[in-house]
DRENDO-1510 file (C-alpha; in Angstrom, 1 decimal, always signed):
<recs>
REC; n; res; u; v; w
REC; 1; UNK; -24.3; +10.5; -3.8 .
REC; 2; UNK; -22.3; +11.3; -6.7 .
REC; 3; UNK; -18.8; +10.5; -7.0 .
REC; 4; UNK; -16.0; +11.2; -9.6 .
REC; 5; UNK; -13.1; +9.4; -9.1 .
REC; 6; UNK; -9.9; +10.5; -10.9 .
REC; 7; UNK; -6.8; +8.9; -10.5 .
REC; 8; UNK; -3.9; +8.7; -13.4 .
REC; 9; UNK; -4.6; +4.5; -14.9 .
REC; 10; UNK; -7.2; +2.5; -15.5 .
REC; 11; UNK; -7.5; -1.7; -15.8 .
REC; 12; UNK; -5.7; -2.8; -18.3 .
REC; 13; UNK; -2.8; -1.2; -16.8 .
REC; 14; UNK; -1.0; -3.3; -14.3 .
REC; 15; UNK; -1.2; -1.6; -11.0 .
REC; 16; UNK; -2.0; -1.9; -7.1 .
REC; 17; UNK; -4.0; +1.2; -7.6 .
REC; 18; UNK; -6.1; +0.4; -10.8 .
REC; 19; UNK; -7.6; -2.4; -8.6 .
REC; 20; UNK; -8.4; -0.2; -5.7 .
REC; 21; UNK; -10.1; +1.9; -7.3 .
REC; 22; UNK; -12.0; -1.2; -9.3 .
REC; 23; UNK; -12.8; -2.7; -6.9 .
REC; 24; UNK; -14.7; +0.6; -4.2 .
REC; 25; UNK; -16.5; +1.8; -8.0 .
REC; 26; UNK; -18.4; -1.7; -8.3 .
REC; 27; UNK; -18.5; -1.7; -5.1 .
REC; 28; UNK; -20.1; +1.8; -5.0 .
REC; 29; UNK; -22.3; +1.4; -7.0 .
REC; 30; UNK; -23.7; -2.2; -5.7 .
REC; 31; UNK; -25.0; +0.5; -2.6 .
REC; 32; UNK; -27.1; +2.5; -5.1 .
REC; 33; UNK; -24.1; +5.5; -5.6 .
REC; 34; UNK; -23.4; +7.1; -8.7 .
REC; 35; UNK; -20.2; +7.1; -9.7 .
REC; 36; UNK; -18.1; +8.6; -12.9 .
REC; 37; UNK; -13.9; +7.6; -12.8 .
REC; 38; UNK; -11.8; +9.5; -15.1 .
REC; 39; UNK; -8.0; +8.5; -16.3 .
REC; 40; UNK; -5.8; +7.9; -18.7 .
REC; 41; UNK; -6.4; +6.5; -21.8 .
REC; 42; UNK; -3.6; +4.9; -24.8 .
REC; 43; UNK; -3.6; +3.3; -28.3 .
REC; 44; UNK; -6.5; +1.8; -29.2 .
REC; 45; UNK; -8.7; +2.2; -25.9 .
REC; 46; UNK; -12.1; +3.9; -26.0 .
REC; 47; UNK; -12.9; +7.5; -24.6 .
REC; 48; UNK; -15.8; +5.9; -23.1 .
REC; 49; UNK; -16.8; +2.7; -21.4 .
REC; 50; UNK; -19.7; +0.9; -18.9 .
REC; 51; UNK; -18.3; -1.3; -16.3 .
REC; 52; UNK; -21.0; -2.9; -13.5 .
REC; 53; UNK; -22.8; +0.0; -13.4 .
REC; 54; UNK; -20.1; +3.0; -13.5 .
REC; 55; UNK; -18.7; +5.2; -16.1 .
REC; 56; UNK; -14.9; +5.0; -16.9 .
REC; 57; UNK; -14.4; +7.7; -19.2 .
REC; 58; UNK; -10.6; +8.0; -20.2 .
REC; 59; UNK; -8.8; +11.3; -21.3 .
REC; 60; UNK; -5.6; +11.4; -24.6 .
REC; 61; UNK; -2.5; +10.6; -23.0 .
REC; 62; UNK; +0.8; +9.6; -23.1 .
REC; 63; UNK; +3.6; +7.2; -21.1 .
REC; 64; UNK; +6.8; +7.8; -22.3 .
REC; 65; UNK; +8.5; +7.3; -18.7 .
REC; 66; UNK; +6.8; +4.2; -17.3 .
REC; 67; UNK; +9.8; +2.9; -19.5 .
REC; 68; UNK; +12.2; +4.0; -17.2 .
REC; 69; UNK; +10.5; +3.0; -14.1 .
REC; 70; UNK; +8.6; +6.0; -13.5 .
REC; 71; UNK; +4.4; +5.3; -14.5 .
REC; 72; UNK; +3.3; +8.9; -14.5 .
REC; 73; UNK; +1.4; +9.8; -17.5 .
REC; 74; UNK; +1.2; +13.1; -19.4 .
REC; 75; UNK; -2.4; +13.6; -20.4 .
REC; 76; UNK; -4.4; +16.7; -22.8 .
REC; 77; UNK; -6.0; +19.2; -22.7 .
REC; 78; UNK; -9.1; +16.5; -23.0 .
REC; 79; UNK; -8.7; +16.1; -19.5 .
REC; 80; UNK; -9.2; +19.6; -18.3 .
REC; 81; UNK; -12.6; +19.3; -20.2 .
REC; 82; UNK; -13.4; +16.0; -19.0 .
REC; 83; UNK; -13.2; +17.4; -15.9 .
REC; 84; UNK; -14.3; +20.3; -15.1 .
REC; 85; UNK; -17.2; +19.0; -16.5 .
REC; 86; UNK; -18.0; +16.2; -14.2 .
REC; 87; UNK; -16.8; +18.1; -11.0 .
REC; 88; UNK; -19.9; +20.3; -11.9 .
REC; 89; UNK; -21.6; +17.0; -12.0 .
REC; 90; UNK; -20.4; +15.5; -8.6 .
REC; 91; UNK; -21.0; +16.0; -5.1 .
REC; 92; UNK; -17.3; +14.1; -4.1 .
REC; 93; UNK; -14.1; +13.8; -6.1 .
REC; 94; UNK; -11.6; +11.0; -4.6 .
REC; 95; UNK; -8.2; +11.4; -6.2 .
REC; 96; UNK; -6.0; +8.9; -6.1 .
REC; 97; UNK; -1.9; +9.5; -5.6 .
REC; 98; UNK; -0.6; +13.0; -4.8 .
REC; 99; UNK; +1.5; +14.1; -7.3 .
REC; 100; UNK; +0.1; +13.2; -10.7 .
REC; 101; UNK; -1.6; +15.5; -13.2 .
REC; 102; UNK; -4.8; +14.1; -13.1 .
REC; 103; UNK; -4.8; +14.5; -9.0 .
REC; 104; UNK; -3.5; +18.6; -9.2 .
REC; 105; UNK; -6.2; +19.0; -11.8 .
REC; 106; UNK; -8.8; +17.6; -9.8 .
REC; 107; UNK; -8.2; +18.6; -7.3 .
REC; 108; UNK; -8.0; +22.9; -8.4 .
REC; 109; UNK; -11.2; +22.1; -10.0 .
REC; 110; UNK; -13.0; +21.0; -7.2 .
REC; 111; UNK; -12.5; +23.9; -4.9 .
REC; 112; UNK; -13.1; +26.3; -7.9 .
REC; 113; UNK; -16.8; +24.9; -8.0 .
REC; 114; UNK; -16.9; +24.2; -4.3 .
REC; 115; UNK; -16.8; +20.2; -3.9 .
REC; 116; UNK; -14.7; +18.3; -1.5 .
REC; 117; UNK; -12.7; +16.4; -1.9 .
REC; 118; UNK; -10.5; +12.9; -0.5 .
REC; 119; UNK; -7.1; +12.3; -1.8 .
REC; 120; UNK; -5.3; +9.1; -0.8 .
REC; 121; UNK; -2.2; +8.6; -0.6 .
REC; 122; UNK; -1.1; +5.5; -1.8 .
REC; 123; UNK; +2.5; +5.1; -1.8 .
REC; 124; UNK; +5.0; +8.0; -0.7 .
REC; 125; UNK; +8.8; +6.9; -0.6 .
REC; 126; UNK; +9.9; +10.3; +1.5 .
REC; 127; UNK; +7.4; +8.9; +4.0 .
REC; 128; UNK; +10.4; +6.1; +5.0 .
REC; 129; UNK; +11.9; +6.9; +8.6 .
REC; 130; UNK; +15.9; +8.2; +7.4 .
REC; 131; UNK; +17.5; +5.1; +7.4 .
REC; 132; UNK; +18.0; +1.4; +7.2 .
REC; 133; UNK; +19.3; -1.8; +6.5 .
REC; 134; UNK; +20.0; -1.7; +3.0 .
REC; 135; UNK; +18.3; +1.1; +2.3 .
REC; 136; UNK; +20.9; +3.5; +0.7 .
REC; 137; UNK; +22.3; +0.5; -1.2 .
REC; 138; UNK; +19.0; +0.6; -3.6 .
REC; 139; UNK; +18.9; +4.2; -3.9 .
REC; 140; UNK; +22.1; +4.6; -5.1 .
REC; 141; UNK; +20.7; +2.1; -7.8 .
REC; 142; UNK; +18.7; +4.8; -9.1 .
REC; 143; UNK; +19.7; +7.3; -11.0 .
REC; 144; UNK; +20.0; +11.3; -8.8 .
REC; 145; UNK; +18.6; +13.0; -11.2 .
REC; 146; UNK; +15.0; +11.4; -10.7 .
REC; 147; UNK; +15.4; +11.5; -7.3 .
REC; 148; UNK; +15.2; +15.0; -7.6 .
REC; 149; UNK; +12.7; +15.4; -9.4 .
REC; 150; UNK; +10.8; +12.9; -6.9 .
REC; 151; UNK; +11.6; +14.8; -4.3 .
REC; 152; UNK; +10.9; +18.9; -5.6 .
REC; 153; UNK; +7.4; +17.1; -6.5 .
REC; 154; UNK; +6.6; +16.4; -3.1 .
REC; 155; UNK; +8.0; +19.4; -2.0 .
REC; 156; UNK; +6.3; +21.2; -4.1 .
REC; 157; UNK; +3.0; +19.4; -5.9 .
REC; 158; UNK; +2.6; +17.1; -3.0 .
REC; 159; UNK; +2.4; +19.2; -0.3 .
REC; 160; UNK; -0.4; +21.6; -1.7 .
REC; 161; UNK; -2.4; +18.9; -2.8 .
REC; 162; UNK; -1.9; +17.8; +0.6 .
REC; 163; UNK; -3.4; +21.1; +2.1 .
REC; 164; UNK; -6.1; +21.5; -1.1 .
REC; 165; UNK; -7.5; +18.2; +0.2 .
REC; 166; UNK; -10.5; +17.9; +2.7 .
REC; 167; UNK; -9.6; +14.8; +3.9 .
REC; 168; UNK; -6.6; +12.1; +3.4 .
REC; 169; UNK; -6.5; +8.0; +4.0 .
REC; 170; UNK; -3.4; +6.8; +4.4 .
REC; 171; UNK; -2.4; +3.3; +4.6 .
REC; 172; UNK; +0.3; +2.6; +7.4 .
REC; 173; UNK; +1.4; +4.7; +10.1 .
REC; 174; UNK; +4.7; +5.7; +8.4 .
REC; 175; UNK; +2.6; +8.2; +5.6 .
REC; 176; UNK; +0.1; +8.9; +7.8 .
REC; 177; UNK; +3.1; +10.2; +9.9 .
REC; 178; UNK; +4.6; +12.2; +6.8 .
REC; 179; UNK; +0.7; +13.6; +5.8 .
REC; 180; UNK; +0.9; +14.5; +9.8 .
REC; 181; UNK; +4.2; +16.9; +9.2 .
REC; 182; UNK; +3.0; +18.4; +6.0 .
REC; 183; UNK; -0.5; +19.2; +7.5 .
REC; 184; UNK; +0.4; +20.0; +11.3 .
REC; 185; UNK; -2.5; +17.9; +12.2 .
REC; 186; UNK; -3.9; +14.4; +12.4 .
REC; 187; UNK; -7.3; +16.2; +12.2 .
REC; 188; UNK; -8.5; +15.9; +8.5 .
REC; 189; UNK; -6.1; +12.3; +7.9 .
REC; 190; UNK; -7.9; +8.9; +8.3 .
REC; 191; UNK; -6.2; +5.3; +8.2 .
REC; 192; UNK; -8.4; +2.5; +5.8 .
REC; 193; UNK; -6.9; +0.3; +4.7 .
REC; 194; UNK; -7.4; -1.8; +1.5 .
REC; 195; UNK; -9.1; -4.6; +1.3 .
REC; 196; UNK; -8.9; -8.2; -0.4 .
REC; 197; UNK; -11.5; -10.3; -2.3 .
REC; 198; UNK; -11.2; -13.0; -0.6 .
REC; 199; UNK; -13.7; -15.0; -2.5 .
REC; 200; UNK; -11.4; -14.6; -5.8 .
REC; 201; UNK; -8.2; -15.3; -3.8 .
REC; 202; UNK; -8.4; -18.2; -1.3 .
REC; 203; UNK; -6.4; -21.1; -0.8 .
REC; 204; UNK; -6.3; -24.6; -1.9 .
REC; 205; UNK; -5.6; -28.0; -1.2 .
REC; 206; UNK; -1.9; -30.1; -1.5 .
REC; 207; UNK; -3.8; -31.6; -4.3 .
REC; 208; UNK; -4.5; -28.4; -6.8 .
REC; 209; UNK; -1.9; -26.9; -6.0 .
REC; 210; UNK; -0.3; -29.7; -7.3 .
REC; 211; UNK; -2.5; -30.0; -10.0 .
REC; 212; UNK; -1.8; -25.9; -11.1 .
REC; 213; UNK; +1.5; -26.7; -10.9 .
REC; 214; UNK; +1.5; -28.7; -13.5 .
REC; 215; UNK; -0.8; -26.7; -15.6 .
REC; 216; UNK; +1.6; -23.2; -15.3 .
REC; 217; UNK; +4.5; -26.2; -16.5 .
REC; 218; UNK; +6.1; -25.3; -12.6 .
REC; 219; UNK; +8.5; -28.2; -10.9 .
REC; 220; UNK; +5.9; -30.1; -8.4 .
REC; 221; UNK; +8.8; -31.3; -6.3 .
REC; 222; UNK; +10.5; -27.7; -5.6 .
REC; 223; UNK; +9.5; -24.6; -3.2 .
REC; 224; UNK; +8.5; -22.5; -5.2 .
REC; 225; UNK; +9.1; -18.5; -4.1 .
REC; 226; UNK; +6.9; -16.1; -6.1 .
REC; 227; UNK; +7.5; -12.4; -7.5 .
REC; 228; UNK; +5.4; -10.3; -8.4 .
REC; 229; UNK; +5.4; -6.5; -9.7 .
REC; 230; UNK; +7.3; -4.0; -12.0 .
REC; 231; UNK; +10.9; -5.2; -12.6 .
REC; 232; UNK; +12.2; -1.7; -11.3 .
REC; 233; UNK; +14.8; -1.8; -8.5 .
REC; 234; UNK; +13.1; -0.6; -6.2 .
REC; 235; UNK; +10.6; -3.3; -6.2 .
REC; 236; UNK; +14.2; -5.6; -5.8 .
REC; 237; UNK; +13.4; -7.8; -8.0 .
REC; 238; UNK; +17.0; -8.7; -8.6 .
REC; 239; UNK; +17.0; -9.2; -5.0 .
REC; 240; UNK; +14.9; -12.7; -5.2 .
REC; 241; UNK; +17.0; -13.7; -8.3 .
REC; 242; UNK; +20.1; -12.9; -6.7 .
REC; 243; UNK; +19.2; -14.8; -3.1 .
REC; 244; UNK; +18.2; -18.7; -4.3 .
REC; 245; UNK; +21.4; -20.2; -5.6 .
REC; 246; UNK; +20.8; -23.3; -7.9 .
REC; 247; UNK; +21.4; -26.2; -5.0 .
REC; 248; UNK; +18.6; -23.8; -2.6 .
REC; 249; UNK; +16.3; -26.2; -4.1 .
REC; 250; UNK; +13.6; -23.3; -4.7 .
REC; 251; UNK; +12.3; -22.4; -8.0 .
REC; 252; UNK; +12.1; -18.7; -8.8 .
REC; 253; UNK; +8.8; -16.8; -10.7 .
REC; 254; UNK; +9.0; -13.9; -11.6 .
REC; 255; UNK; +5.8; -12.2; -12.8 .
REC; 256; UNK; +5.9; -7.9; -14.2 .
REC; 257; UNK; +7.1; -6.3; -17.1 .
REC; 258; UNK; +10.4; -4.8; -17.9 .
REC; 259; UNK; +13.8; -6.3; -17.5 .
REC; 260; UNK; +15.5; -7.7; -13.8 .
REC; 261; UNK; +18.2; -5.0; -12.8 .
REC; 262; UNK; +20.9; -8.1; -12.6 .
REC; 263; UNK; +21.0; -9.8; -16.2 .
REC; 264; UNK; +23.5; -12.2; -15.9 .
REC; 265; UNK; +22.1; -13.9; -13.5 .
REC; 266; UNK; +18.7; -14.9; -16.3 .
REC; 267; UNK; +17.8; -16.8; -17.6 .
REC; 268; UNK; +18.4; -19.9; -15.7 .
REC; 269; UNK; +17.1; -23.0; -14.7 .
REC; 270; UNK; +15.9; -22.6; -11.6 .
REC; 271; UNK; +14.1; -19.4; -12.8 .
REC; 272; UNK; +11.2; -19.1; -14.4 .
REC; 273; UNK; +10.2; -15.5; -15.9 .
REC; 274; UNK; +6.8; -14.0; -17.0 .
REC; 275; UNK; +5.3; -10.7; -18.0 .
REC; 276; UNK; +2.3; -9.3; -15.8 .
REC; 277; UNK; -0.7; -11.4; -16.7 .
REC; 278; UNK; -4.3; -10.6; -16.1 .
REC; 279; UNK; -5.4; -10.6; -13.2 .
REC; 280; UNK; -7.0; -13.0; -13.8 .
REC; 281; UNK; -4.7; -15.6; -13.8 .
REC; 282; UNK; -3.0; -14.0; -10.7 .
REC; 283; UNK; -4.5; -15.8; -7.9 .
REC; 284; UNK; -3.4; -19.4; -10.2 .
REC; 285; UNK; -0.3; -18.3; -9.7 .
REC; 286; UNK; +0.1; -17.5; -5.6 .
REC; 287; UNK; -1.8; -20.4; -5.3 .
REC; 288; UNK; +1.2; -22.6; -7.0 .
REC; 289; UNK; +3.3; -20.7; -4.3 .
REC; 290; UNK; +5.2; -21.7; -2.3 .
REC; 291; UNK; +5.7; -17.6; -0.1 .
REC; 292; UNK; +5.6; -14.0; -2.3 .
REC; 293; UNK; +8.9; -12.5; -2.1 .
REC; 294; UNK; +8.1; -9.2; -2.2 .
REC; 295; UNK; +11.4; -6.7; -0.5 .
REC; 296; UNK; +10.3; -3.5; -2.0 .
REC; 297; UNK; +10.8; -0.3; -0.6 .
REC; 298; UNK; +8.7; +2.9; -1.0 .
REC; 299; UNK; +5.2; +1.4; -0.9 .
REC; 300; UNK; +2.0; +1.8; +1.0 .
REC; 301; UNK; +0.8; -1.7; +1.8 .
REC; 302; UNK; +1.4; -4.0; -1.4 .
REC; 303; UNK; -2.0; -4.7; -2.2 .
REC; 304; UNK; -0.4; -8.0; -3.6 .
REC; 305; UNK; +0.9; -9.1; -0.6 .
REC; 306; UNK; -2.5; -9.4; +1.2 .
REC; 307; UNK; -3.4; -11.2; -2.2 .
REC; 308; UNK; -0.5; -13.6; -1.9 .
REC; 309; UNK; -1.8; -14.0; +2.4 .
REC; 310; UNK; -5.6; -14.7; +1.4 .
REC; 311; UNK; -4.7; -17.2; -0.9 .
REC; 312; UNK; -3.2; -18.9; +1.9 .
REC; 313; UNK; +0.4; -18.0; +1.0 .
REC; 314; UNK; +3.0; -16.5; +3.2 .
REC; 315; UNK; +5.2; -13.3; +3.0 .
REC; 316; UNK; +8.3; -12.1; +2.9 .
REC; 317; UNK; +8.3; -7.8; +2.7 .
REC; 318; UNK; +11.4; -5.5; +3.0 .
REC; 319; UNK; +11.5; -4.9; +6.8 .
REC; 320; UNK; +9.7; -0.8; +6.4 .
REC; 321; UNK; +8.2; -0.6; +10.7 .
REC; 322; UNK; +5.1; +0.3; +8.8 .
REC; 323; UNK; +4.3; -3.5; +7.6 .
REC; 324; UNK; +3.6; -4.5; +11.6 .
REC; 325; UNK; +0.5; -2.3; +11.4 .
REC; 326; UNK; -1.3; -5.0; +9.4 .
REC; 327; UNK; +0.8; -8.1; +9.6 .
REC; 328; UNK; +3.2; -10.2; +11.9 .
REC; 329; UNK; +5.4; -12.7; +12.8 .
REC; 330; UNK; +3.0; -15.8; +11.9 .
REC; 331; UNK; +2.8; -14.9; +8.7 .
REC; 332; UNK; +5.9; -12.5; +7.0 .
REC; 333; UNK; +8.9; -12.1; +7.5 .
REC; 334; UNK; +10.0; -8.9; +7.6 .
REC; 335; UNK; +13.6; -8.9; +6.0 .
REC; 336; UNK; +16.7; -5.8; +5.1 .
REC; 337; UNK; +16.4; -5.0; +1.4 .
REC; 338; UNK; +19.6; -7.0; +0.5 .
REC; 339; UNK; +20.5; -10.3; -1.0 .
REC; 340; UNK; +21.7; -12.0; +2.3 .
REC; 341; UNK; +18.3; -10.4; +3.8 .
REC; 342; UNK; +16.0; -12.2; +1.5 .
REC; 343; UNK; +18.2; -15.7; +1.2 .
REC; 344; UNK; +18.0; -16.0; +5.2 .
REC; 345; UNK; +13.7; -15.0; +5.1 .
REC; 346; UNK; +13.9; -17.3; +2.3 .
REC; 347; UNK; +15.9; -20.2; +4.6 .
REC; 348; UNK; +14.1; -19.3; +7.5 .
REC; 349; UNK; +10.8; -19.5; +6.5 .
REC; 350; UNK; +10.7; -22.7; +4.2 .
REC; 351; UNK; +12.8; -24.9; +7.0 .
REC; 352; UNK; +9.5; -27.3; +7.3 .
REC; 353; UNK; +7.0; -28.2; +5.6 .
REC; 354; UNK; +4.6; -27.9; +8.5 .
REC; 355; UNK; +6.0; -24.5; +9.3 .
REC; 356; UNK; +5.0; -23.4; +6.3 .
REC; 357; UNK; +1.1; -24.8; +6.4 .
REC; 358; UNK; +1.0; -22.9; +9.9 .
REC; 359; UNK; +2.6; -19.7; +8.8 .
REC; 360; UNK; -0.8; -20.0; +5.3 .
REC; 361; UNK; -3.5; -20.9; +7.3 .
REC; 362; UNK; -2.2; -17.9; +9.8 .
REC; 363; UNK; -1.9; -15.8; +6.5 .
REC; 364; UNK; -5.3; -16.3; +5.6 .
REC; 365; UNK; -7.0; -15.7; +9.6 .
REC; 366; UNK; -5.3; -12.3; +9.1 .
REC; 367; UNK; -6.8; -11.9; +5.7 .
REC; 368; UNK; -10.2; -12.3; +6.9 .
REC; 369; UNK; -9.8; -10.6; +10.0 .
REC; 370; UNK; -8.4; -6.8; +8.5 .
REC; 371; UNK; -9.0; -6.9; +4.9 .
REC; 372; UNK; -12.7; -6.6; +4.6 .
REC; 373; UNK; -13.7; -4.5; +1.3 .
REC; 374; UNK; -17.0; -3.9; +2.7 .
REC; 375; UNK; -15.0; -2.6; +5.4 .
REC; 376; UNK; -13.3; -0.7; +3.3 .
REC; 377; UNK; -16.3; +0.0; +0.8 .
REC; 378; UNK; -18.0; +1.5; +4.4 .
REC; 379; UNK; -15.6; +3.4; +5.7 .
REC; 380; UNK; -15.1; +5.6; +2.7 .
REC; 381; UNK; -18.5; +6.1; +2.5 .
REC; 382; UNK; -18.9; +7.5; +5.5 .
REC; 383; UNK; -16.5; +9.1; +5.2 .
REC; 384; UNK; -18.1; +11.4; +1.8 .
REC; 385; UNK; -21.3; +11.5; +4.0 .
REC; 386; UNK; -19.9; +13.4; +6.1 .
REC; 387; UNK; -17.9; +16.2; +3.8 .
REC; 388; UNK; -20.6; +16.5; +1.9 .
REC; 389; UNK; -22.7; +17.3; +4.3 .
REC; 390; UNK; -20.2; +19.4; +5.9 .
REC; 391; UNK; -20.0; +21.5; +2.8 .
REC; 392; UNK; -24.0; +21.4; +2.0 .
REC; 393; UNK; -24.1; +23.1; +5.6 .
REC; 394; UNK; -21.5; +25.6; +4.1 .
REC; 395; UNK; -23.3; +26.7; +0.9 .
REC; 396; UNK; -26.6; +26.9; +3.4 .
REC; 397; UNK; -24.6; +29.3; +5.9 .
REC; 398; UNK; -23.7; +31.2; +2.9 .
REC; 399; UNK; -26.8; +31.2; +1.0 .
REC; 400; UNK; -28.6; +32.7; +4.5 .
REC; 401; UNK; -25.7; +34.6; +4.9 .
REC; 402; UNK; -25.8; +36.3; +1.9 .
REC; 403; UNK; -30.0; +37.1; +1.9 .
REC; 404; UNK; -29.5; +38.7; +5.4 .
REC; 405; UNK; -26.4; +41.2; +3.7 .
REC; 406; UNK; -29.6; +41.8; +0.8 .
REC; 407; UNK; -32.1; +43.0; +3.1 .
REC; 408; UNK; -30.2; +45.0; +5.0 .
</recs>
């Protein structure tokens, strides 16, 4: 098949969606398919790149809002020319994220040209059930104007893109329920969890952990709680920093770009802050950790949580009901996204060395059972083939009808 993938960002931009698309694209190629990926271009990035058999086309864009916590690129006219040409060459179009400019344009041009569309909805804050411990306090920290724009975008842009897609891929039950309300049914909804590269993200022995900590300059004699993600309120880095007091015997590692929204707590001797790291360095950062803490809201399911568990590291996440689709109490602690909730979660999961080891082993086993990339890729290819087949049958019927009308 000729597969066209469209996303707002691509590596080296660091985000979960980019790495999901990268994993899928290269694995599709290994299965013998032709893959083109369209994304944004900034600064000195090349407009055309070849990676592991697939072609990455970057359309020029501006990125003015990400520094304010809103990752949303604004494309130039170059995007339309690129998408129109590549849609003509494709058999299936797969877009990521329902609100992006690139998504809307790709869906429109695919429909104009009779190509089936798959939309993956990774994150929908509006898909969360109303209420929930700590959620209101987090929302108060966010700009009300931005929240209004987000709501309007979902209501008018997101709903249109969902209805104009042939299939919707979702990552959890909350997003599925939201899409179901938009469509009025779940006949076009497909639940396909993201995968994890279990060879790249794998556990190490206690000796290996000590060696990594020495190399990274991290303390050996303390438990390490790590946060990895954008430093914006909805991700919750401020909760992690505030939850750990200096007398708790825990060292905090924060990895991400931006500024922690509680500057009065940093710097501190028990807190290490690093900017966002290249992907190849993330496995060792996770292996050096005793627990990953990510009390974020509005996530599909954080890819970094899956990667931490693959490294044998248990996780502390916000008590989003949909997370129960992915984890259980053997390897994860779901807490209210508050300082007190995070602190209680840390105290429980780090209660004893034996309990921590059992949780890490359970995390790895769960990943091996649930999050295989091979399964993810096969399910997507089966979905693509089904939609392409239906589209070809539709075109054949249309051509036959035209011929019959011509004879008559």
